[in-house]
Each structure stands twice: as C-alpha cells, then as structure tokens.
ZADO-1210 file (C-alpha; in nm, 4 decimals, padded with zeros to 6 digits):
<atoms>
<atom x="00.0000" y="00.0000" z="00.0000" code="MET" pos="1"/>
<atom x="00.1370" y="00.3400" z="-00.0976" code="VAL" pos="2"/>
<atom x="00.0695" y="00.6239" z="00.1421" code="ARG" pos="3"/>
<atom x="-00.0452" y="00.9462" z="-00.0187" code="GLU" pos="4"/>
<atom x="00.1538" y="01.2575" z="00.0687" code="LYS" pos="5"/>
<atom x="00.0026" y="01.6042" z="00.0696" code="ILE" pos="6"/>
<atom x="00.1327" y="01.9433" z="00.1760" code="THR" pos="7"/>
<atom x="-00.0786" y="02.1272" z="00.4312" code="VAL" pos="8"/>
<atom x="-00.0590" y="02.4621" z="00.6046" code="SER" pos="9"/>
<atom x="00.0800" y="02.4571" z="00.9575" code="THR" pos="10"/>
<atom x="-00.0449" y="02.7987" z="01.0714" code="ARG" pos="11"/>
<atom x="-00.3360" y="02.9565" z="00.8824" code="THR" pos="12"/>
<atom x="-00.6565" y="02.7640" z="00.8102" code="LEU" pos="13"/>
<atom x="-00.6641" y="02.6787" z="00.4384" code="GLN" pos="14"/>
<atom x="-00.8514" y="02.4487" z="00.2008" code="TRP" pos="15"/>
<atom x="-00.7318" y="02.2789" z="-00.1162" code="LYS" pos="16"/>
<atom x="-00.8618" y="02.0439" z="-00.3852" code="CYS" pos="17"/>
<atom x="-00.6334" y="01.7390" z="-00.3871" code="VAL" pos="18"/>
<atom x="-00.8196" y="01.5257" z="-00.6432" code="GLU" pos="19"/>
<atom x="-01.0861" y="01.5673" z="-00.9110" code="SER" pos="20"/>
<atom x="-01.2306" y="01.3345" z="-01.1732" code="ALA" pos="21"/>
<atom x="-01.5150" y="01.3174" z="-01.4249" code="ALA" pos="22"/>
<atom x="-01.6367" y="00.9588" z="-01.4693" code="ASP" pos="23"/>
<atom x="-01.9217" y="01.0727" z="-01.6959" code="THR" pos="24"/>
<atom x="-02.1047" y="01.3979" z="-01.7662" code="LYS" pos="25"/>
<atom x="-02.3437" y="01.3015" z="-01.4862" code="ARG" pos="26"/>
<atom x="-02.0893" y="01.1918" z="-01.2274" code="LEU" pos="27"/>
<atom x="-01.8179" y="01.4296" z="-01.1088" code="LEU" pos="28"/>
<atom x="-01.5882" y="01.3674" z="-00.8125" code="TYR" pos="29"/>
<atom x="-01.3743" y="01.5943" z="-00.5958" code="GLY" pos="30"/>
<atom x="-01.1701" y="01.5535" z="-00.2772" code="ARG" pos="31"/>
<atom x="-01.0807" y="01.8514" z="-00.0605" code="PHE" pos="32"/>
<atom x="-00.8832" y="01.9151" z="00.2569" code="ILE" pos="33"/>
<atom x="-00.9138" y="02.1777" z="00.5286" code="LEU" pos="34"/>
<atom x="-00.6286" y="02.2291" z="00.7764" code="SER" pos="35"/>
<atom x="-00.4916" y="02.2843" z="01.0332" code="PRO" pos="36"/>
<atom x="-00.7769" y="02.2203" z="01.2775" code="LEU" pos="37"/>
<atom x="-00.7737" y="02.1707" z="01.6519" code="MET" pos="38"/>
<atom x="-00.8743" y="01.8357" z="01.7972" code="LYS" pos="39"/>
<atom x="-01.2493" y="01.7781" z="01.7501" code="GLY" pos="40"/>
<atom x="-01.3043" y="02.0614" z="01.5012" code="GLN" pos="41"/>
<atom x="-01.2760" y="01.8421" z="01.1905" code="ALA" pos="42"/>
<atom x="-01.5667" y="01.6218" z="01.2975" code="ASP" pos="43"/>
<atom x="-01.7807" y="01.9257" z="01.3820" code="THR" pos="44"/>
<atom x="-01.7223" y="02.0824" z="01.0408" code="ILE" pos="45"/>
<atom x="-01.7392" y="01.7526" z="00.8502" code="GLY" pos="46"/>
<atom x="-02.0815" y="01.6534" z="00.9856" code="ILE" pos="47"/>
<atom x="-02.2295" y="01.9986" z="00.9229" code="ALA" pos="48"/>
<atom x="-02.0843" y="02.0210" z="00.5705" code="MET" pos="49"/>
<atom x="-02.2107" y="01.6773" z="00.4737" code="ARG" pos="50"/>
<atom x="-02.5636" y="01.7678" z="00.5847" code="ARG" pos="51"/>
<atom x="-02.5446" y="02.0992" z="00.3987" code="ALA" pos="52"/>
<atom x="-02.4088" y="01.9339" z="00.0825" code="LEU" pos="53"/>
<atom x="-02.6868" y="01.6748" z="00.0733" code="LEU" pos="54"/>
<atom x="-02.9787" y="01.8848" z="00.1949" code="GLY" pos="55"/>
<atom x="-02.9233" y="02.2570" z="00.1414" code="GLU" pos="56"/>
<atom x="-02.8216" y="02.2866" z="-00.2252" code="ILE" pos="57"/>
<atom x="-03.0913" y="02.3501" z="-00.4851" code="GLU" pos="58"/>
<atom x="-03.1249" y="02.1541" z="-00.8071" code="GLY" pos="59"/>
<atom x="-03.3425" y="02.1698" z="-01.1192" code="THR" pos="60"/>
<atom x="-03.5709" y="01.8833" z="-01.2257" code="CYS" pos="61"/>
<atom x="-03.8641" y="01.7951" z="-01.4483" code="ILE" pos="62"/>
<atom x="-04.1591" y="01.7655" z="-01.2088" code="THR" pos="63"/>
<atom x="-04.4594" y="01.7077" z="-01.4385" code="ARG" pos="64"/>
<atom x="-04.5357" y="01.5758" z="-01.7876" code="ALA" pos="65"/>
<atom x="-04.8539" y="01.6230" z="-01.9913" code="LYS" pos="66"/>
<atom x="-04.9728" y="01.4585" z="-02.3138" code="SER" pos="67"/>
<atom x="-05.3154" y="01.4231" z="-02.4702" code="GLU" pos="68"/>
<atom x="-05.2291" y="01.0703" z="-02.5910" code="LYS" pos="69"/>
<atom x="-05.1673" y="00.9359" z="-02.2408" code="ILE" pos="70"/>
<atom x="-05.4742" y="00.7816" z="-02.0784" code="SER" pos="71"/>
<atom x="-05.3010" y="00.6798" z="-01.7555" code="HIS" pos="72"/>
<atom x="-04.9481" y="00.6357" z="-01.6155" code="GLU" pos="73"/>
<atom x="-04.9228" y="00.2625" z="-01.6864" code="TYR" pos="74"/>
<atom x="-05.0673" y="00.2694" z="-02.0377" code="SER" pos="75"/>
<atom x="-04.8827" y="00.2095" z="-02.3660" code="THR" pos="76"/>
<atom x="-04.8896" y="00.4161" z="-02.6838" code="ILE" pos="77"/>
<atom x="-04.9015" y="00.2496" z="-03.0243" code="MET" pos="78"/>
<atom x="-04.5746" y="00.3111" z="-03.2046" code="GLY" pos="79"/>
<atom x="-04.3675" y="00.3755" z="-02.8915" code="ILE" pos="80"/>
<atom x="-04.1482" y="00.0982" z="-02.7556" code="GLN" pos="81"/>
<atom x="-04.1505" y="00.2186" z="-02.3937" code="GLU" pos="82"/>
<atom x="-04.4532" y="00.2325" z="-02.1655" code="SER" pos="83"/>
<atom x="-04.5698" y="00.5673" z="-02.0297" code="VAL" pos="84"/>
<atom x="-04.4223" y="00.4792" z="-01.6906" code="HIS" pos="85"/>
<atom x="-04.0812" y="00.4109" z="-01.8485" code="GLU" pos="86"/>
<atom x="-04.0929" y="00.7432" z="-02.0318" code="ILE" pos="87"/>
<atom x="-04.1698" y="00.9248" z="-01.7059" code="LEU" pos="88"/>
<atom x="-03.8779" y="00.7479" z="-01.5350" code="MET" pos="89"/>
<atom x="-03.6479" y="00.8484" z="-01.8222" code="ASN" pos="90"/>
<atom x="-03.7599" y="01.2096" z="-01.7864" code="LEU" pos="91"/>
<atom x="-03.6825" y="01.1881" z="-01.4146" code="LYS" pos="92"/>
<atom x="-03.3204" y="01.0944" z="-01.4945" code="GLU" pos="93"/>
<atom x="-03.2553" y="01.4068" z="-01.7028" code="ILE" pos="94"/>
<atom x="-03.0076" y="01.6393" z="-01.5292" code="VAL" pos="95"/>
<atom x="-03.0648" y="02.0124" z="-01.5702" code="LEU" pos="96"/>
<atom x="-02.8690" y="02.3237" z="-01.4769" code="ARG" pos="97"/>
<atom x="-03.0459" y="02.6587" z="-01.4478" code="SER" pos="98"/>
<atom x="-03.0776" y="03.0080" z="-01.3063" code="ASN" pos="99"/>
<atom x="-03.4460" y="02.9389" z="-01.2560" code="LEU" pos="100"/>
<atom x="-03.6564" y="03.0782" z="-00.9715" code="TYR" pos="101"/>
<atom x="-03.9734" y="02.8772" z="-00.9186" code="GLY" pos="102"/>
<atom x="-04.1136" y="02.6897" z="-01.2191" code="THR" pos="103"/>
<atom x="-04.1113" y="02.7164" z="-01.5986" code="CYS" pos="104"/>
<atom x="-04.2445" y="02.5269" z="-01.9002" code="GLU" pos="105"/>
<atom x="-04.0687" y="02.3159" z="-02.1648" code="ALA" pos="106"/>
<atom x="-04.1846" y="02.0750" z="-02.4361" code="SER" pos="107"/>
<atom x="-04.1016" y="01.7822" z="-02.6635" code="ILE" pos="108"/>
<atom x="-04.2349" y="01.7614" z="-03.0192" code="CYS" pos="109"/>
<atom x="-04.0828" y="01.4801" z="-03.2286" code="VAL" pos="110"/>
<atom x="-04.2015" y="01.2730" z="-03.5229" code="ARG" pos="111"/>
<atom x="-04.0894" y="00.9109" z="-03.5624" code="GLY" pos="112"/>
<atom x="-03.9509" y="00.6729" z="-03.6362" code="PRO" pos="113"/>
<atom x="-03.6379" y="00.7387" z="-03.4333" code="GLY" pos="114"/>
<atom x="-03.4997" y="00.7891" z="-03.0849" code="TYR" pos="115"/>
<atom x="-03.6103" y="01.0723" z="-02.8579" code="VAL" pos="116"/>
<atom x="-03.3304" y="01.2039" z="-02.6361" code="THR" pos="117"/>
<atom x="-03.2784" y="01.4968" z="-02.4029" code="ALA" pos="118"/>
<atom x="-03.1589" y="01.7137" z="-02.6934" code="GLN" pos="119"/>
<atom x="-03.5163" y="01.7083" z="-02.8317" code="ASP" pos="120"/>
<atom x="-03.6474" y="01.9049" z="-02.5317" code="ILE" pos="121"/>
<atom x="-03.7303" y="02.2662" z="-02.6168" code="ILE" pos="122"/>
<atom x="-03.6094" y="02.4707" z="-02.3181" code="LEU" pos="123"/>
<atom x="-03.6129" y="02.8358" z="-02.2118" code="PRO" pos="124"/>
<atom x="-03.2704" y="03.0051" z="-02.2463" code="PRO" pos="125"/>
<atom x="-03.1956" y="02.9984" z="-01.8725" code="TYR" pos="126"/>
<atom x="-03.2202" y="02.6166" z="-01.8479" code="VAL" pos="127"/>
<atom x="-02.9478" y="02.3845" z="-01.9795" code="GLU" pos="128"/>
<atom x="-02.9257" y="02.0065" z="-02.0182" code="ILE" pos="129"/>
<atom x="-02.6108" y="01.8468" z="-01.8766" code="VAL" pos="130"/>
<atom x="-02.6177" y="01.5349" z="-02.0986" code="ASP" pos="131"/>
<atom x="-02.8056" y="01.5692" z="-02.4284" code="ASN" pos="132"/>
<atom x="-02.7707" y="01.1962" z="-02.5052" code="THR" pos="133"/>
<atom x="-03.0001" y="01.0837" z="-02.2217" code="GLN" pos="134"/>
<atom x="-03.2642" y="00.8502" z="-02.3667" code="HIS" pos="135"/>
<atom x="-03.6370" y="00.9282" z="-02.3368" code="ILE" pos="136"/>
<atom x="-03.8268" y="00.7066" z="-02.5840" code="ALA" pos="137"/>
<atom x="-03.8013" y="00.4992" z="-02.9024" code="SER" pos="138"/>
<atom x="-04.0557" y="00.5736" z="-03.1778" code="LEU" pos="139"/>
<atom x="-04.1021" y="00.2675" z="-03.3999" code="THR" pos="140"/>
<atom x="-04.3649" y="00.4180" z="-03.6324" code="GLU" pos="141"/>
<atom x="-04.4181" y="00.7550" z="-03.8060" code="PRO" pos="142"/>
<atom x="-04.6187" y="00.9014" z="-03.5194" code="ILE" pos="143"/>
<atom x="-04.5868" y="01.2355" z="-03.3447" code="GLU" pos="144"/>
<atom x="-04.4910" y="01.2535" z="-02.9771" code="LEU" pos="145"/>
<atom x="-04.5902" y="01.5769" z="-02.8036" code="VAL" pos="146"/>
<atom x="-04.5232" y="01.6185" z="-02.4328" code="ILE" pos="147"/>
<atom x="-04.5489" y="01.9319" z="-02.2220" code="GLY" pos="148"/>
<atom x="-04.3061" y="01.9546" z="-01.9300" code="LEU" pos="149"/>
<atom x="-04.2941" y="02.1505" z="-01.6061" code="GLN" pos="150"/>
<atom x="-03.9490" y="02.2325" z="-01.4679" code="ILE" pos="151"/>
<atom x="-03.8862" y="02.3397" z="-01.1100" code="GLU" pos="152"/>
<atom x="-03.5883" y="02.4435" z="-00.8978" code="LYS" pos="153"/>
<atom x="-03.5980" y="02.3317" z="-00.5354" code="ASN" pos="154"/>
<atom x="-03.4033" y="02.1254" z="-00.2839" code="ARG" pos="155"/>
<atom x="-03.4321" y="01.7790" z="-00.1325" code="GLY" pos="156"/>
<atom x="-03.6553" y="01.4966" z="-00.2521" code="TYR" pos="157"/>
<atom x="-04.0287" y="01.5340" z="-00.3099" code="LEU" pos="158"/>
<atom x="-04.2787" y="01.2490" z="-00.3361" code="ILE" pos="159"/>
<atom x="-04.5800" y="01.3042" z="-00.5589" code="LYS" pos="160"/>
<atom x="-04.9074" y="01.3275" z="-00.3701" code="ALA" pos="161"/>
<atom x="-05.1781" y="01.0682" z="-00.4436" code="PRO" pos="162"/>
<atom x="-05.4686" y="01.1577" z="-00.6720" code="ASN" pos="163"/>
<atom x="-05.2677" y="01.4241" z="-00.8539" code="THR" pos="164"/>
<atom x="-05.3214" y="01.2746" z="-01.2017" code="PHE" pos="165"/>
<atom x="-05.5496" y="01.5240" z="-01.3668" code="GLN" pos="166"/>
<atom x="-05.5957" y="01.6788" z="-01.7105" code="ASP" pos="167"/>
<atom x="-05.3660" y="01.4062" z="-01.8505" code="ARG" pos="168"/>
<atom x="-05.0848" y="01.5630" z="-01.6484" code="SER" pos="169"/>
<atom x="-04.8589" y="01.3309" z="-01.4502" code="TYR" pos="170"/>
<atom x="-04.6273" y="01.4307" z="-01.1639" code="PRO" pos="171"/>
<atom x="-04.2705" y="01.3023" z="-01.1512" code="ILE" pos="172"/>
<atom x="-04.0951" y="01.2428" z="-00.8182" code="ASP" pos="173"/>
<atom x="-03.8053" y="01.4896" z="-00.8401" code="PRO" pos="174"/>
<atom x="-03.4659" y="01.4482" z="-00.6751" code="VAL" pos="175"/>
<atom x="-03.3421" y="01.8062" z="-00.6490" code="PHE" pos="176"/>
<atom x="-03.0096" y="01.7025" z="-00.4912" code="MET" pos="177"/>
<atom x="-02.7104" y="01.7893" z="-00.7171" code="PRO" pos="178"/>
<atom x="-02.4797" y="01.6170" z="-00.4658" code="VAL" pos="179"/>
<atom x="-02.5232" y="01.2414" z="-00.4995" code="ARG" pos="180"/>
<atom x="-02.2950" y="01.1517" z="-00.2104" code="ASN" pos="181"/>
<atom x="-02.0609" y="01.3182" z="00.0380" code="ALA" pos="182"/>
<atom x="-01.8181" y="01.1712" z="00.2892" code="ASN" pos="183"/>
<atom x="-01.5743" y="01.3144" z="00.5389" code="HIS" pos="184"/>
<atom x="-01.2702" y="01.1642" z="00.7076" code="SER" pos="185"/>
<atom x="-01.0120" y="01.2909" z="00.9550" code="ILE" pos="186"/>
<atom x="-00.6350" y="01.2573" z="00.9753" code="HIS" pos="187"/>
<atom x="-00.4700" y="01.3423" z="01.3072" code="SER" pos="188"/>
<atom x="-00.1083" y="01.4501" z="01.3566" code="TYR" pos="189"/>
<atom x="00.1142" y="01.6116" z="01.6202" code="GLU" pos="190"/>
<atom x="00.0139" y="01.3479" z="01.8760" code="ASN" pos="191"/>
<atom x="-00.3544" y="01.3952" z="01.7971" code="GLY" pos="192"/>
<atom x="-00.3612" y="01.7676" z="01.8740" code="ASN" pos="193"/>
<atom x="-00.4016" y="01.8754" z="01.5106" code="LYS" pos="194"/>
<atom x="-00.6419" y="01.7459" z="01.2454" code="GLU" pos="195"/>
<atom x="-00.6910" y="01.7532" z="00.8695" code="ILE" pos="196"/>
<atom x="-01.0470" y="01.7292" z="00.7354" code="LEU" pos="197"/>
<atom x="-01.0974" y="01.5395" z="00.4087" code="PHE" pos="198"/>
<atom x="-01.4220" y="01.5972" z="00.2165" code="LEU" pos="199"/>
<atom x="-01.5259" y="01.3755" z="-00.0751" code="GLU" pos="200"/>
<atom x="-01.8066" y="01.5017" z="-00.3002" code="ILE" pos="201"/>
<atom x="-01.9874" y="01.3339" z="-00.5910" code="TRP" pos="202"/>
<atom x="-02.2250" y="01.5472" z="-00.8027" code="THR" pos="203"/>
<atom x="-02.4640" y="01.4776" z="-01.0920" code="ASN" pos="204"/>
<atom x="-02.2865" y="01.7237" z="-01.3236" code="GLY" pos="205"/>
<atom x="-02.5202" y="02.0192" z="-01.2752" code="SER" pos="206"/>
<atom x="-02.2595" y="02.1518" z="-01.0293" code="LEU" pos="207"/>
<atom x="-01.8921" y="02.0730" z="-00.9992" code="THR" pos="208"/>
<atom x="-01.7795" y="01.9428" z="-00.6582" code="PRO" pos="209"/>
<atom x="-01.6013" y="02.2735" z="-00.5982" code="LYS" pos="210"/>
<atom x="-01.9179" y="02.4706" z="-00.6796" code="GLU" pos="211"/>
<atom x="-02.1154" y="02.2421" z="-00.4476" code="ALA" pos="212"/>
<atom x="-01.8619" y="02.3022" z="-00.1690" code="LEU" pos="213"/>
<atom x="-01.8920" y="02.6794" z="-00.2063" code="HIS" pos="214"/>
<atom x="-02.2734" y="02.6671" z="-00.2253" code="GLU" pos="215"/>
<atom x="-02.3054" y="02.4458" z="00.0831" code="ALA" pos="216"/>
<atom x="-02.0693" y="02.6717" z="00.2783" code="SER" pos="217"/>
<atom x="-02.2696" y="02.9832" z="00.1900" code="ARG" pos="218"/>
<atom x="-02.5981" y="02.8157" z="00.2836" code="ASN" pos="219"/>
<atom x="-02.4567" y="02.6952" z="00.6140" code="LEU" pos="220"/>
<atom x="-02.3301" y="03.0442" z="00.6970" code="ILE" pos="221"/>
<atom x="-02.6683" y="03.1983" z="00.6069" code="ASP" pos="222"/>
<atom x="-02.8412" y="02.9633" z="00.8509" code="LEU" pos="223"/>
<atom x="-02.6131" y="03.0687" z="01.1366" code="LEU" pos="224"/>
<atom x="-02.5905" y="03.4441" z="01.0714" code="ILE" pos="225"/>
<atom x="-02.8999" y="03.5267" z="01.2872" code="PRO" pos="226"/>
<atom x="-02.7130" y="03.3986" z="01.5949" code="PHE" pos="227"/>
<atom x="-02.4434" y="03.6628" z="01.5335" code="LEU" pos="228"/>
<atom x="-02.6885" y="03.9463" z="01.6013" code="HIS" pos="229"/>
<atom x="-02.6151" y="04.1010" z="01.9383" code="THR" pos="230"/>
<atom x="-02.9846" y="04.1564" z="02.0114" code="LYS" pos="231"/>
<atom x="-03.2799" y="03.9250" z="01.9748" code="GLU" pos="232"/>
<atom x="-03.5338" y="04.0067" z="01.7070" code="GLU" pos="233"/>
<atom x="-03.8556" y="04.1609" z="01.8392" code="ASN" pos="234"/>
<atom x="-04.1304" y="03.9806" z="01.6514" code="PHE" pos="235"/>
<atom x="-04.4598" y="04.1580" z="01.6026" code="ASN" pos="236"/>
<atom x="-04.7018" y="03.8769" z="01.6880" code="LEU" pos="237"/>
<atom x="-04.9918" y="04.0619" z="01.5290" code="GLU" pos="238"/>
<atom x="-04.8242" y="04.0362" z="01.1895" code="ASP" pos="239"/>
<atom x="-04.7435" y="03.6666" z="01.2281" code="ASN" pos="240"/>
<atom x="-05.0516" y="03.4620" z="01.1547" code="GLN" pos="241"/>
<atom x="-04.8812" y="03.1244" z="01.1945" code="HIS" pos="242"/>
<atom x="-04.8210" y="03.0763" z="01.5655" code="ILE" pos="243"/>
<atom x="-04.6581" y="02.7519" z="01.6799" code="VAL" pos="244"/>
<atom x="-04.7128" y="02.6493" z="02.0452" code="PRO" pos="245"/>
<atom x="-04.3996" y="02.5590" z="02.2367" code="LEU" pos="246"/>
<atom x="-04.3731" y="02.1917" z="02.3352" code="PRO" pos="247"/>
<atom x="-04.3879" y="02.1113" z="02.7075" code="PRO" pos="248"/>
<atom x="-04.0560" y="02.0930" z="02.8872" code="PHE" pos="249"/>
<atom x="-04.0546" y="01.7275" z="02.9843" code="THR" pos="250"/>
<atom x="-03.6868" y="01.6938" z="03.0707" code="PHE" pos="251"/>
<atom x="-03.7281" y="01.8281" z="03.4236" code="TYR" pos="252"/>
<atom x="-04.0255" y="01.5996" z="03.4896" code="ASP" pos="253"/>
<atom x="-03.8262" y="01.2972" z="03.3740" code="LYS" pos="254"/>
<atom x="-03.5322" y="01.4029" z="03.5879" code="LEU" pos="255"/>
<atom x="-03.7521" y="01.4253" z="03.8968" code="VAL" pos="256"/>
<atom x="-03.8895" y="01.0758" z="03.8359" code="LYS" pos="257"/>
<atom x="-03.5409" y="00.9345" z="03.7906" code="LEU" pos="258"/>
<atom x="-03.4129" y="01.0933" z="04.1130" code="THR" pos="259"/>
<atom x="-03.7019" y="00.9809" z="04.3301" code="LYS" pos="260"/>
<atom x="-03.5872" y="00.7229" z="04.5787" code="LYS" pos="261"/>
<atom x="-03.7575" y="00.5428" z="04.8606" code="LYS" pos="262"/>
<atom x="-03.6188" y="00.5561" z="05.2085" code="LYS" pos="263"/>
<atom x="-03.7984" y="00.3690" z="05.4844" code="ASN" pos="264"/>
<atom x="-04.1080" y="00.3459" z="05.2680" code="GLY" pos="265"/>
<atom x="-04.1196" y="00.7245" z="05.2151" code="VAL" pos="266"/>
<atom x="-04.0457" y="00.8869" z="04.8780" code="GLU" pos="267"/>
<atom x="-03.7886" y="01.1622" z="04.9006" code="ILE" pos="268"/>
<atom x="-03.7524" y="01.4008" z="04.6051" code="ASP" pos="269"/>
<atom x="-03.4038" y="01.5246" z="04.5286" code="PHE" pos="270"/>
<atom x="-03.4002" y="01.8575" z="04.3441" code="TYR" pos="271"/>
</atoms>
C-alpha cells in the first residue's frame, strides 16, 4: 500500500482540492482538505458540511409531464417501444442546470420513427441540459410525440401526492439534490492535537464538486448568521398569523422521576 503525501498549512486555516475526476457527464468527483484544525473541530465541520451538501443545495428537475395521448401512467402508446411509466422514469433521470426561480415550461415535439433524447427538449434560455444523449423514448412508427413539461428548482426529494393525475398531467418524483454523495474523514497529527479534514463530493454534473462546496458553505453560513446578532429580534405577533405552540418541557419531569428514591417506605424528592 502506498501512502499518499500532501502538503498542508501549519499555521493559517486553508482548504485545497487534492483530487478531481469526471467519470461521466453526470458523475463528477472531488476531494478537498481543510487544515490545520484543533482536535475535535474536523468532525464538527465535517458533519455539518455533509448535511449541507446533501440537503441545502438547490437543483433543477422535471416535475410534471402532460400529453393528450396518455390515458393513464401505466398505459402504452401504439408506435412507442416504452410504456408511459418508463418514459416518465427516463424524464426523471434528465439532469438540468439553471438560473431558474420557481417553475417554468418546456416541451417535446418529435415525429418518428427514431430515438427521442434529451436534446429534443425545447427549453427556455436559462435552463441547460447536462447530458443531451439521455434517452427518453423509441418511436417505432411515423407518429408524433408531443409532451409538455414543467421544470422546477428546489431542494431535497419530493414524493408526488396521491390523486394528482389530472388533465392528462402526470407528476414526476423529483430528486433536487445535485450532490449524490458526500463523505468526510479525519487525519490526526502532532500526537492527535491537530487534524486535517478530508471531504469527498460526488455530483450529478449540474454543479462541480467545488461549486457544491462553495454553495453548501454559503448556505450553512446563512443559517447561522442570525445567531451573530447582538440583540434578539422583536417579533410583532400581530403580523405573524402562523403561531406555533412551544412543546412542554418534559426533561425536568423525567429528571424528577429518575431521582425519586424510597427511604424507609417514604419517597424523598431530590431537586
């Protein structure tokens, strides 16, 4: 086994990309280091960054498809090799990159015979397809395939609600996560007093691993900025219609029950 050698800063906190690779257009890899860190800091940062990478970065997906020829999701169309369900799953796999806010419309209008791929999607100028060769359907006869698409930018993973098939429009479960996987590891040195944080990031191609790292860092900072304010915010309750009741503080009650002991048949509470 050959040990990998890297050069790290010994004084100021710095980060560096030590490895990058592109397996395909839809799978990019990057490995980064952050050092020097005090004992325990690498794990704190690594856990937070992994959560931010997987859950706080927005992605763009096709979320709905509509066609007058589709009677239901599990039907077949004469002249098309794939079932409607397979076509919807192929549309789900298409990776998009955009400057979109909210939703927009796109469409497919192709006449067979031939293969329908991602390059046949007519998109607005602010949406881009990462891999134009992604397969959608195979037309075996000279028929026309017309599909209207809804595109949305969001984060996380959304499951389509039941009974949402209406007007021959079919929802697609979107995975808005540009980061497909993220890991962190720690290397200790100087008798365990110093640490190096390693971050591994895999993306779907809509963002590079370096872009994902920057985006996750900004989002994590934005979430914590309110705690930097020296004064608490004074909320005007009259303007806030959604009031959430505070849960009961059960910890003290549980503590009292745990510390109750019997002495000579009499319960003594220790506070």
